[in-house]
C-alpha positions as CSV (number, residue, x, y, z in Angstrom):
1,M,0.0,0.0,0.0
2,R,1.3,3.5,-0.9
3,Q,1.8,6.0,1.8
4,T,0.8,9.0,-0.3
5,K,-1.1,9.5,-3.5
6,P,-0.2,12.2,-6.0
7,D,-2.9,14.7,-7.1
8,L,-1.6,14.6,-10.7
9,I,1.1,12.7,-12.7
10,L,3.2,14.2,-15.4
11,L,4.2,11.4,-17.7
12,D,6.7,11.4,-20.6
13,L,6.0,8.9,-23.4
14,M,9.6,8.4,-24.5
15,M,11.6,7.0,-21.6
16,P,14.5,4.5,-21.4
17,G,13.5,1.0,-20.6
18,I,9.7,1.4,-20.7
19,D,7.3,3.2,-23.0
20,G,5.2,5.9,-21.3
21,W,2.0,4.3,-22.7
22,E,2.9,1.1,-20.9
23,V,3.3,3.0,-17.7
24,Y,-0.1,4.6,-18.3
25,R,-1.7,1.3,-19.0
26,Q,-0.3,-0.2,-15.8
27,M,-1.5,2.9,-13.8
28,R,-5.0,2.5,-15.1
29,A,-5.0,-1.2,-14.1
30,D,-3.9,-0.3,-10.5
31,K,-6.9,0.5,-8.3
32,E,-4.8,2.9,-6.2
33,L,-3.7,4.9,-9.3
34,M,-6.5,4.6,-11.8
35,D,-8.2,7.8,-10.8
36,I,-5.2,10.1,-10.7
37,P,-5.2,12.5,-13.7
38,V,-2.3,12.1,-16.1
39,V,-0.8,14.9,-18.2
40,I,1.3,13.6,-21.0
41,V,4.5,15.7,-21.6
42,T,6.2,14.6,-24.8
43,A,8.1,15.5,-27.9
44,K,5.6,13.5,-29.9
45,A,3.9,16.6,-31.4
46,Q,2.0,15.1,-34.3
47,S,-1.8,15.8,-34.1
48,I,-2.5,12.0,-34.3
49,D,-0.5,11.4,-31.2
50,K,-2.4,14.1,-29.3
51,V,-5.8,12.8,-30.6
52,L,-4.9,9.3,-29.5
53,G,-3.9,10.6,-26.0
54,L,-6.9,12.8,-25.4
55,Q,-9.6,10.9,-27.2
56,V,-8.6,7.3,-27.1
57,A,-6.5,6.9,-23.9
58,K,-8.4,9.7,-22.1
59,V,-5.4,11.4,-20.5
60,A,-6.3,14.6,-18.7
61,D,-4.1,16.7,-21.0
62,Y,-1.3,16.4,-23.6
63,I,1.4,19.0,-23.9
64,T,4.3,18.9,-26.3
65,K,7.9,19.8,-25.8
66,P,9.3,22.3,-25.8
67,F,6.9,24.1,-23.5
68,G,7.3,26.9,-21.0
69,P,6.5,27.1,-17.4
70,K,3.3,29.0,-18.2
71,D,2.1,26.2,-20.5
72,L,2.6,23.6,-17.8
73,I,0.8,25.7,-15.1
74,N,-2.1,26.3,-17.5
75,S,-2.4,22.6,-18.3
76,I,-2.4,21.7,-14.6
77,A,-4.9,24.4,-13.8
78,K,-7.2,23.2,-16.5
79,V,-7.0,19.6,-15.2
80,F,-7.9,20.7,-11.7
81,A,-10.7,23.0,-12.9
82,K,-12.2,20.0,-14.7
83,Q,-12.0,17.9,-11.6
84,K,-13.6,20.6,-9.5
85,A,-16.4,21.0,-12.0
86,G,-17.2,17.4,-11.7
């Protein structure tokens, strides 16, 4: 059992050793992690990648590198506003 649970997870898709989508799949299969919103941060900037992330995988948001601090803050604020709205 985990001691703490994050409010949000930033997940890169291209990592050494394991694909980010595999990490996401494992998180969604874990009862303790399945409800945590995930924001994908990635260099995969093609529109199909974003559509797959947002529409198919249902990630909370998808931002592409390079991005600035304001972009990240806006993405996180958007995710929390959606959660608060219900």
